[in-house]
C-alpha positions as CSV (number, residue, x, y, z in Angstrom):
1,M,-24.8,-16.4,13.9
2,I,-22.9,-15.1,11.1
3,S,-25.1,-12.4,9.4
4,M,-26.6,-12.6,5.6
5,S,-23.1,-10.5,4.4
6,W,-21.5,-14.1,4.3
7,R,-24.0,-15.9,1.8
8,S,-22.0,-14.5,-1.0
9,F,-18.7,-16.7,0.0
10,A,-18.5,-20.3,-1.5
11,D,-16.7,-21.2,2.0
12,I,-19.2,-20.2,4.7
13,K,-17.2,-22.1,7.1
14,R,-13.9,-19.9,6.5
15,G,-16.1,-16.8,7.0
16,R,-17.2,-18.1,10.4
17,Q,-13.7,-18.9,11.5
18,I,-12.7,-15.3,10.9
19,V,-15.6,-13.8,12.9
20,T,-14.7,-16.5,15.6
21,V,-10.8,-15.6,15.5
22,L,-11.6,-11.7,15.7
23,A,-14.0,-11.9,18.2
24,R,-12.0,-14.4,20.5
25,F,-8.9,-11.8,20.4
26,G,-11.0,-8.7,21.5
27,F,-12.1,-7.3,17.9
28,E,-15.6,-8.0,18.4
29,D,-16.5,-4.3,18.0
30,L,-14.8,-4.4,14.6
31,V,-16.8,-7.4,13.5
32,G,-20.1,-5.2,15.0
33,R,-19.1,-2.4,13.0
34,L,-18.9,-4.6,9.8
35,H,-22.3,-5.9,10.3
36,L,-20.8,-9.4,10.3
37,S,-22.5,-10.8,13.4
38,D,-24.8,-9.8,16.3
39,K,-23.2,-8.3,19.3
40,P,-24.7,-10.6,21.8
41,F,-23.1,-13.5,19.9
42,L,-19.6,-12.0,19.8
43,H,-19.6,-11.2,23.0
44,R,-19.6,-14.8,24.5
45,L,-16.8,-15.4,21.8
46,V,-14.1,-13.0,23.6
47,G,-11.4,-14.9,25.1
48,P,-8.7,-14.0,27.8
49,E,-6.4,-13.3,24.8
50,A,-8.3,-10.1,24.5
51,Q,-6.3,-8.5,27.3
52,L,-3.1,-8.6,25.4
53,P,-1.4,-5.4,23.8
54,L,-3.2,-4.6,20.5
55,G,-0.1,-5.1,18.5
56,E,0.2,-8.8,19.6
57,R,-3.1,-9.4,19.2
58,V,-3.1,-8.4,15.7
59,R,-0.1,-10.6,15.1
60,L,-2.1,-13.5,16.7
61,V,-5.1,-13.2,14.7
62,L,-3.0,-13.2,11.3
63,E,-1.2,-16.3,12.8
64,A,-4.4,-18.0,13.5
65,L,-6.0,-17.6,10.2
66,G,-3.2,-19.0,8.3
67,T,-0.5,-18.4,5.7
68,T,-2.4,-15.9,3.4
69,F,-3.2,-13.7,6.4
70,V,0.5,-14.0,7.7
71,K,1.5,-12.9,4.0
72,L,-0.8,-10.0,4.2
73,G,0.6,-9.1,7.7
74,Q,4.0,-9.0,6.1
75,F,2.7,-6.9,3.2
76,F,1.5,-4.2,6.0
77,S,4.6,-4.4,7.9
78,M,6.0,-2.4,4.9
79,R,3.8,0.3,5.3
80,P,4.8,2.0,8.7
81,D,3.5,5.1,7.2
82,I,-0.3,3.9,7.6
83,I,0.1,1.3,10.2
84,P,1.2,2.3,13.8
85,E,4.7,1.4,15.0
86,E,3.2,-0.9,17.8
87,I,1.4,-2.9,15.4
88,C,4.4,-2.9,12.6
89,R,6.7,-4.0,15.2
90,E,4.7,-7.2,15.7
91,L,3.8,-7.9,12.2
92,R,7.7,-7.7,11.1
93,S,8.4,-10.7,13.3
94,L,5.7,-12.7,11.4
95,Q,7.2,-15.9,9.7
96,D,5.6,-18.0,7.3
97,D,7.9,-21.0,8.0
98,V,5.3,-24.2,7.6
99,P,5.9,-28.0,7.8
100,P,7.2,-29.3,4.3
101,V,4.7,-30.9,1.8
102,D,5.4,-34.7,1.7
103,F,7.9,-35.5,-1.0
104,A,5.4,-37.6,-2.9
105,R,3.2,-34.6,-3.5
106,I,6.1,-32.3,-4.6
107,R,7.6,-35.0,-7.0
108,E,4.2,-34.8,-8.8
109,E,4.6,-30.9,-9.2
110,I,8.0,-31.3,-10.3
111,V,7.2,-34.1,-12.8
112,G,4.4,-31.9,-14.0
113,A,6.7,-29.1,-14.6
114,L,9.3,-30.6,-16.2
115,G,7.1,-33.0,-18.3
116,C,9.4,-36.1,-17.5
117,D,10.6,-38.1,-14.5
118,I,13.2,-36.1,-12.1
119,G,16.0,-38.6,-12.6
120,R,16.1,-37.6,-16.5
121,V,17.2,-34.1,-15.5
122,F,18.9,-34.5,-12.2
123,S,21.7,-37.0,-11.1
124,A,21.0,-36.2,-7.5
125,F,17.7,-34.5,-5.7
126,E,17.4,-34.0,-2.0
127,P,13.8,-35.3,-1.0
128,V,14.1,-33.2,2.2
129,P,14.0,-29.4,1.7
130,V,16.6,-26.9,3.2
131,A,14.0,-24.3,3.3
132,S,9.9,-24.3,3.6
133,G,7.6,-21.6,3.3
134,S,4.0,-20.7,2.6
135,I,4.3,-20.6,-1.1
136,G,7.1,-23.2,-1.8
137,Q,10.1,-25.1,-0.4
138,V,13.5,-25.2,-1.7
139,H,15.5,-28.6,-2.6
140,L,19.2,-29.1,-3.6
141,A,19.9,-31.2,-6.4
142,V,22.6,-31.8,-9.1
143,L,21.7,-31.4,-12.9
144,R,22.7,-34.3,-15.1
145,E,24.0,-32.7,-17.6
146,G,27.5,-31.0,-16.2
147,E,26.9,-32.3,-13.0
148,V,25.8,-28.5,-11.9
149,P,24.8,-28.0,-8.2
150,V,21.5,-26.3,-8.3
151,A,18.6,-25.1,-5.8
152,C,15.1,-25.9,-7.1
153,K,12.3,-23.8,-5.8
154,V,8.9,-25.9,-6.0
155,R,5.3,-24.3,-5.5
156,R,3.4,-25.7,-2.9
157,P,0.3,-27.7,-4.1
158,G,-2.8,-25.5,-4.5
159,A,-0.9,-22.3,-3.0
160,R,-2.3,-20.2,-5.9
161,R,-5.9,-21.3,-5.7
162,Q,-5.7,-20.6,-1.7
163,V,-4.5,-17.2,-2.1
164,R,-7.2,-16.3,-4.5
165,S,-10.0,-17.8,-2.2
166,D,-8.8,-16.0,1.0
167,F,-8.3,-12.8,-0.8
168,D,-12.2,-13.1,-2.0
169,I,-12.9,-12.9,1.8
170,I,-10.1,-10.3,2.5
171,G,-11.3,-8.0,-0.5
172,L,-15.1,-8.2,1.1
173,L,-13.8,-7.1,4.5
174,A,-11.9,-4.1,3.1
175,R,-15.1,-3.1,1.3
176,L,-17.2,-3.3,4.3
177,A,-14.9,-1.4,6.4
178,H,-14.3,1.2,3.5
179,E,-18.0,1.7,3.7
180,N,-18.7,1.4,7.3
181,I,-15.8,3.0,9.2
182,P,-15.6,6.7,7.9
183,E,-12.4,7.5,9.9
184,I,-10.2,5.0,7.8
185,R,-11.8,5.8,4.6
186,Y,-9.1,7.9,3.3
187,L,-6.8,5.2,3.3
188,D,-8.8,3.5,0.6
189,L,-8.6,0.1,2.0
190,P,-9.8,-2.0,-0.9
191,A,-7.2,-0.5,-3.1
192,L,-4.5,-1.6,-0.5
193,I,-5.8,-5.2,-0.4
194,E,-5.6,-5.3,-4.3
195,E,-2.3,-4.2,-4.2
196,A,-1.5,-6.9,-1.5
197,K,-3.0,-9.4,-3.5
198,S,-1.2,-8.7,-6.8
199,W,2.0,-9.0,-4.8
200,L,1.3,-12.2,-3.3
201,L,0.0,-13.7,-6.5
202,E,3.3,-12.4,-8.1
203,E,5.4,-14.5,-5.4
204,T,3.2,-17.6,-6.1
205,D,4.4,-17.3,-9.8
206,F,8.0,-18.0,-10.2
207,E,8.5,-16.7,-13.6
208,N,8.4,-13.3,-11.9
209,E,11.5,-14.4,-10.0
210,K,13.0,-15.8,-13.0
211,N,12.5,-12.5,-15.1
212,N,13.7,-10.3,-11.9
213,L,17.0,-12.3,-12.1
214,L,17.4,-12.0,-16.0
215,V,16.8,-8.3,-15.5
216,F,19.4,-7.9,-12.6
217,G,22.0,-9.9,-14.7
218,K,21.8,-7.4,-17.5
219,L,21.7,-4.0,-15.1
220,N,24.2,-5.2,-12.8
221,R,27.6,-3.0,-13.0
222,V,29.1,-3.6,-9.7
223,E,32.1,-6.1,-9.7
224,G,31.9,-8.8,-6.8
225,V,28.1,-8.5,-6.5
226,L,26.2,-11.9,-7.7
227,A,22.9,-13.3,-8.3
228,P,21.9,-16.7,-9.0
229,R,21.8,-17.8,-12.8
230,V,18.4,-19.1,-13.8
231,L,18.5,-22.1,-15.8
232,T,15.6,-21.0,-18.0
233,E,15.2,-24.3,-19.9
234,Y,14.1,-26.3,-16.5
235,S,12.2,-23.6,-15.2
236,S,8.3,-22.9,-15.2
237,P,5.8,-20.6,-13.2
238,A,5.6,-23.5,-10.6
239,F,9.4,-24.6,-10.5
240,L,12.2,-22.6,-10.5
241,V,16.0,-24.1,-11.0
242,L,18.7,-21.6,-9.9
243,E,22.5,-22.1,-9.9
244,R,23.6,-22.8,-6.3
245,L,25.5,-19.9,-4.6
246,D,26.9,-20.6,-1.3
247,G,28.1,-18.0,1.2
248,L,28.3,-16.6,4.9
249,R,26.2,-14.6,6.9
250,A,27.2,-11.0,7.9
251,A,28.2,-12.0,11.2
252,D,30.3,-15.0,10.0
253,L,32.5,-13.1,7.5
254,A,36.1,-12.8,9.0
255,G,38.6,-10.0,8.2
256,S,38.2,-6.3,8.3
257,E,39.1,-5.5,5.1
258,A,36.9,-8.3,3.6
259,R,34.0,-6.7,5.8
260,R,34.6,-3.2,4.6
261,R,34.9,-4.4,1.0
262,A,31.7,-6.4,1.5
263,A,29.8,-3.2,2.6
264,E,31.1,-0.8,0.1
265,R,30.0,-3.4,-2.6
266,L,26.7,-3.9,-1.3
267,A,25.7,-0.2,-0.6
268,G,27.1,0.4,-4.0
269,S,25.1,-1.9,-5.8
270,F,21.8,-0.8,-3.8
271,F,22.5,2.8,-4.6
272,N,23.0,1.6,-8.5
273,Q,19.9,-0.4,-8.4
274,V,17.7,2.2,-6.8
275,L,18.9,5.7,-8.2
276,L,20.4,4.7,-11.7
277,D,18.6,1.8,-12.7
278,G,15.0,2.0,-10.8
279,F,15.1,-1.7,-10.3
280,F,16.0,-3.0,-7.0
281,H,16.0,-6.1,-4.5
282,G,13.0,-5.2,-2.2
283,D,14.0,-7.5,0.8
284,P,17.7,-7.2,1.5
285,H,17.7,-8.6,5.0
286,G,20.4,-10.9,6.4
287,G,18.6,-14.1,5.2
288,N,18.7,-13.0,1.6
289,V,22.2,-11.5,1.4
290,F,25.4,-13.9,1.7
291,F,28.9,-12.9,1.5
292,R,32.0,-14.9,0.5
293,P,35.4,-14.8,2.5
294,S,36.8,-12.4,-0.5
295,G,34.1,-9.7,0.3
296,E,31.9,-10.8,-2.8
297,V,28.0,-10.2,-2.0
298,V,25.5,-12.7,-3.2
299,L,22.0,-11.5,-3.5
300,L,19.2,-14.3,-3.1
301,D,15.5,-14.6,-3.4
302,W,14.5,-12.0,-6.0
303,G,10.7,-12.9,-5.4
304,L,10.1,-9.0,-4.3
305,V,11.5,-6.2,-6.4
306,G,10.7,-2.5,-6.6
307,R,10.6,-0.4,-9.8
308,L,10.8,3.4,-9.8
309,S,10.2,5.3,-13.1
310,W,12.9,7.9,-14.2
311,K,10.4,10.5,-13.0
312,M,10.1,8.8,-9.7
313,R,13.8,8.7,-9.3
314,L,14.0,12.2,-9.7
315,Q,11.3,12.9,-7.2
316,L,13.1,10.6,-4.7
317,V,16.6,12.5,-5.5
318,E,14.7,15.9,-4.8
319,L,13.1,14.5,-1.5
320,L,16.7,13.5,-0.4
321,Q,18.0,17.1,-1.3
322,A,15.2,18.9,0.7
323,V,15.9,16.4,3.7
324,L,19.6,17.0,3.6
325,S,19.1,20.7,3.4
326,G,16.7,20.6,6.2
327,D,14.1,22.7,4.4
328,P,10.5,21.8,5.8
329,S,8.8,23.6,3.0
330,W,10.6,22.0,0.4
331,T,10.0,18.5,1.9
332,V,6.1,19.1,2.0
333,E,6.4,20.1,-1.7
334,C,8.2,17.0,-2.5
335,G,6.1,14.7,-0.2
336,L,3.2,16.0,-2.3
337,A,4.8,15.1,-5.4
338,L,5.5,11.8,-4.4
339,S,1.8,11.0,-3.5
340,E,-1.3,11.4,-5.1
341,N,-2.4,14.6,-3.1
342,E,-2.5,18.0,-4.6
343,S,-2.7,20.1,-1.6
344,V,-2.8,19.7,2.3
345,E,-4.7,21.0,5.1
346,N,-3.1,22.8,8.1
347,R,0.1,23.2,6.2
348,D,1.9,25.2,9.0
349,R,1.6,22.6,11.3
350,L,2.9,20.1,9.0
351,E,6.0,22.2,8.4
352,S,6.4,22.4,12.0
353,D,6.3,19.0,12.8
354,L,8.8,18.2,9.8
355,L,11.1,20.8,11.2
356,R,10.8,18.9,14.6
357,L,11.9,15.7,12.8
358,L,14.7,17.3,10.8
359,D,16.1,18.8,13.9
360,E,16.8,15.2,15.3
361,I,19.7,14.8,12.6
362,R,21.0,18.2,12.4
363,G,23.4,17.6,15.5
364,K,24.4,13.8,14.5
365,P,27.4,12.9,12.7
366,L,26.3,11.8,9.0
367,S,27.9,8.4,9.7
368,R,25.3,7.8,12.4
369,I,22.2,8.6,10.5
370,N,20.0,5.9,9.7
371,V,18.3,7.1,6.5
372,G,15.9,4.6,6.0
373,H,14.5,4.7,9.2
374,F,14.3,8.5,9.0
375,L,12.8,8.5,5.5
376,I,9.9,6.4,7.1
377,G,9.6,8.8,9.7
378,V,9.2,11.7,7.0
379,F,6.5,9.5,5.6
380,Q,4.8,9.0,8.9
381,V,4.5,12.7,9.5
382,L,2.9,13.0,6.1
383,A,0.6,10.3,6.7
384,R,-0.8,12.0,9.7
385,Y,-1.7,14.6,7.5
386,R,-3.5,12.2,4.9
387,I,-0.6,12.5,2.7
388,R,0.0,9.1,1.4
389,V,3.4,8.3,-0.3
390,R,3.0,5.7,-3.3
391,S,4.1,2.3,-2.1
392,G,7.3,2.2,-4.3
393,Y,8.8,4.9,-2.4
394,M,7.8,3.0,0.9
395,L,9.6,0.1,-0.1
396,V,12.7,2.1,-1.2
397,A,12.7,3.2,2.4
398,R,12.1,0.0,4.1
399,A,14.8,-1.9,1.8
400,L,17.2,1.0,2.8
401,M,16.7,0.4,6.3
402,L,17.3,-3.2,6.2
403,L,20.6,-2.5,3.9
404,E,21.6,0.0,6.5
405,G,21.4,-2.7,9.4
406,L,23.6,-5.0,7.3
407,V,26.1,-2.4,5.9
408,R,26.6,-1.4,9.9
409,E,27.0,-4.9,11.0
410,L,29.8,-5.3,8.5
411,D,31.5,-1.8,9.0
412,P,30.2,0.1,11.9
413,E,32.2,3.2,10.6
414,F,30.5,3.1,7.1
415,D,28.9,6.4,5.8
416,I,25.6,5.9,4.3
417,M,24.8,9.3,4.0
418,G,27.9,10.4,2.6
419,R,27.5,7.7,0.0
420,I,24.0,9.0,-0.9
421,R,25.3,12.6,-1.1
422,A,28.0,11.1,-3.8
423,Y,25.3,9.6,-5.8
424,L,22.8,12.6,-6.2
425,P,25.1,14.5,-8.6
426,R,25.5,11.3,-10.6
427,V,21.7,11.2,-11.2
428,G,21.5,14.8,-12.1
429,R,24.4,13.7,-15.0
430,E,22.5,10.8,-15.8
431,A,19.3,13.0,-16.2
432,L,21.2,15.2,-18.9
433,K,22.8,12.5,-20.9
434,P,22.2,12.9,-24.9
435,D,20.6,9.6,-25.1
436,R,17.9,10.5,-22.3
437,F,17.2,13.8,-23.8
438,R,17.0,12.1,-27.2
439,S,14.3,9.7,-25.8
440,W,12.6,12.6,-24.3
441,A,12.7,14.7,-27.3
442,V,11.4,11.7,-29.6
443,R,8.5,11.2,-27.0
444,R,7.3,14.9,-27.3
445,L,7.7,14.5,-30.9
446,F,5.2,11.7,-31.2
447,Q,3.0,13.4,-28.8
448,V,2.9,16.6,-31.0
449,A,2.4,14.6,-34.2
450,A,-0.7,13.2,-32.4
451,L,-1.9,16.7,-31.7
452,L,-1.4,17.9,-34.9
453,D,-3.2,14.9,-36.5
454,V,-6.7,15.7,-34.4
455,L,-6.3,19.6,-34.1
456,P,-7.7,20.6,-37.3
457,T,-10.8,18.4,-37.0
458,R,-11.4,19.5,-33.1
459,L,-11.1,23.2,-34.6
460,Q,-13.6,22.6,-37.1
461,D,-16.0,21.1,-34.9
462,I,-15.7,24.1,-32.6
463,L,-16.2,26.7,-35.3
464,R,-19.2,24.9,-36.7
465,K,-20.8,24.6,-33.2
466,L,-20.1,28.1,-33.0
467,D,-21.5,29.3,-36.0
468,E,-24.7,27.1,-35.3
469,G,-25.1,28.6,-31.9
470,K,-24.6,25.0,-30.2
471,L,-21.3,25.7,-28.5
472,T,-22.1,25.2,-24.7
473,V,-20.0,26.1,-21.7
474,V,-20.7,24.2,-18.8
475,H,-19.7,26.0,-15.6
476,R,-19.7,23.9,-12.3
477,H,-18.9,24.6,-8.8
478,T,-17.0,21.9,-6.7
479,G,-16.3,21.6,-3.1
480,M,-19.6,23.7,-2.2
481,E,-21.8,21.1,-0.7
482,D,-20.7,22.4,3.0
483,V,-22.1,25.9,1.8
484,V,-25.2,25.0,-0.1
485,V,-26.7,22.7,2.1
486,P,-27.1,25.1,5.2
487,I,-28.2,27.8,2.7
488,R,-31.0,25.4,1.4
489,R,-32.0,24.8,4.9
490,A,-32.3,28.1,5.6
491,I,-34.2,29.2,2.6
492,D,-36.8,26.0,3.4
493,R,-37.0,27.7,7.0
494,L,-37.7,31.3,5.6
495,V,-40.5,29.9,3.1
496,L,-42.1,27.9,6.1
497,G,-42.0,31.3,7.8
498,M,-43.5,33.3,5.5
499,I,-46.4,30.8,4.9
500,M,-47.0,30.7,8.6
501,A,-46.8,34.5,8.8
502,S,-49.4,34.7,5.9
503,L,-51.8,32.2,7.6
504,I,-51.8,34.1,10.8
505,L,-52.4,37.4,8.8
506,G,-55.2,35.8,6.7
507,G,-56.7,34.4,9.9
508,A,-56.8,37.4,11.8
509,I,-58.6,39.1,8.8
510,L,-61.0,36.2,8.5
511,V,-61.7,36.8,12.3
512,H,-62.1,40.4,12.5
513,A,-64.4,40.4,9.5
514,G,-66.4,37.4,11.0
515,I,-66.6,35.6,7.5
516,P,-68.8,32.5,8.1
517,P,-68.9,29.5,8.2
518,R,-69.3,29.9,12.0
519,L,-69.3,27.3,14.8
520,F,-70.9,28.3,18.1
521,G,-70.5,31.7,16.8
522,I,-66.5,31.4,16.0
523,P,-65.3,32.0,12.4
524,V,-64.0,28.4,11.5
525,L,-61.9,29.4,8.4
526,G,-60.0,31.9,10.6
527,H,-59.2,29.8,13.4
528,L,-58.2,26.9,11.2
529,A,-55.5,29.1,9.9
530,F,-54.2,29.9,13.3
531,G,-54.3,26.4,14.0
532,I,-52.3,25.3,10.6
533,A,-49.8,28.2,11.4
534,A,-49.3,26.7,15.1
535,V,-48.3,23.4,13.9
536,L,-46.0,24.8,11.3
537,G,-44.4,26.8,14.1
538,V,-43.8,23.9,16.5
539,W,-42.6,21.6,13.4
540,L,-40.3,24.4,12.5
541,L,-38.9,24.9,16.1
542,W,-38.5,21.2,16.6
543,A,-36.5,20.7,13.1
544,S,-34.0,23.6,14.0
545,R,-33.3,22.0,17.5
546,S,-32.6,18.7,16.2
547,R,-30.3,19.8,13.5
548,R,-28.3,21.9,16.1
549,R,-27.9,18.5,18.2
């Protein structure tokens, strides 16, 4: 039976389903550690699927639990720094293709978004979608005004509500895991789940994709790289109308010159996005990137984007410089800067592990190095020492890995590492631009002005407290728990030992002096002191031995 932990959920049935599926695929120990159910009950649920490899079982569990869990798996597939490669490989194969929603229900969603009948806006609207996923589906249409061909993304009815409901359960599971499984506590699973929830809720709000496309339209500076134009007057959080851009997949693009030009444009656009703009397409796989016969690049599906502040871009550039130089100590420093860690234990071992990884690329031609895959390898080594880089950097590495696959499919001789080398000085020049320095100076000026505004008052307060003798300095040791606790125990045992010795000495004096009262001629008080000392001695011996165990 499901334990009392589930009484906080509105949907007890969903909780039962999660426990049953986890147990069926051999995760009954996990359910037990989370205190979700009784172990005898769980063992009866274990099925033959429990004999499958771990990664496959994780994937099958997520598929069995539905679309929200599938999307969660896709989110964690982007974190190979904390998820083992065996599991990541299976998670990357997760697909959220689902049967399309009946057009009658979709029509209601569209009419609600437009505020009028479909026929007033579109002269043609295909009822059968060309693509269908867990969040929405895509229909081809033609605008009545100007007969413009468009693609319309429609959110599935109830998709956003389902995400929120499922993440209530997922969030509780994460908190239980954080509390009951100490070995994974450093991952801060509740925070990761909150991040996944925010990412998925953004995907269910098409306003985000609309804004992403508008931002890219303003920033894009590479000729021959296109993204769909948004028809904002018809779009809403549940309905997105985009200019229809057709193209070919990389494998179907003909002509070596067109393929070389497409590879050049795709790589140039990506490095502009990441290193110069700090705003980049987060999922540039073959299904989201099309090509035209002339070598033009079409970037689709802007639901997932990455953002890097100027500081984060400079830190990323420094990491790339450290990797290119083959310096493990510098790489560790850069890794710490990319994370929330301030220091690392076993630094010498970490540098040794990174040096072995850096040695793998030293003898290779630059054109044969997969930079994204290598960066993920660096992040995985850092993660083994509990240095977890911020998710924005992991998204860069994953997107770079996807992009490299496409670029090399177009042009096997394309030198990605050489292109990165060429961009690094451009980032340095960008940092020294007068406009950027002016912005930095203005920001610092406002900070100084704010400080000068409060400084006289703060100094007066300090001087007044000093004059009145009320200025207090608080000094506190931190990180001393491991030292203080054993000392405290030793002092307790020492005090008990002194009391025991006093009782023995006092009892001996009482017995020797024959001080009454007596029982059968034996001084009672002296022998009572011996008895209490004996009990304390036995208890002290038992306590010491149990602590050693």
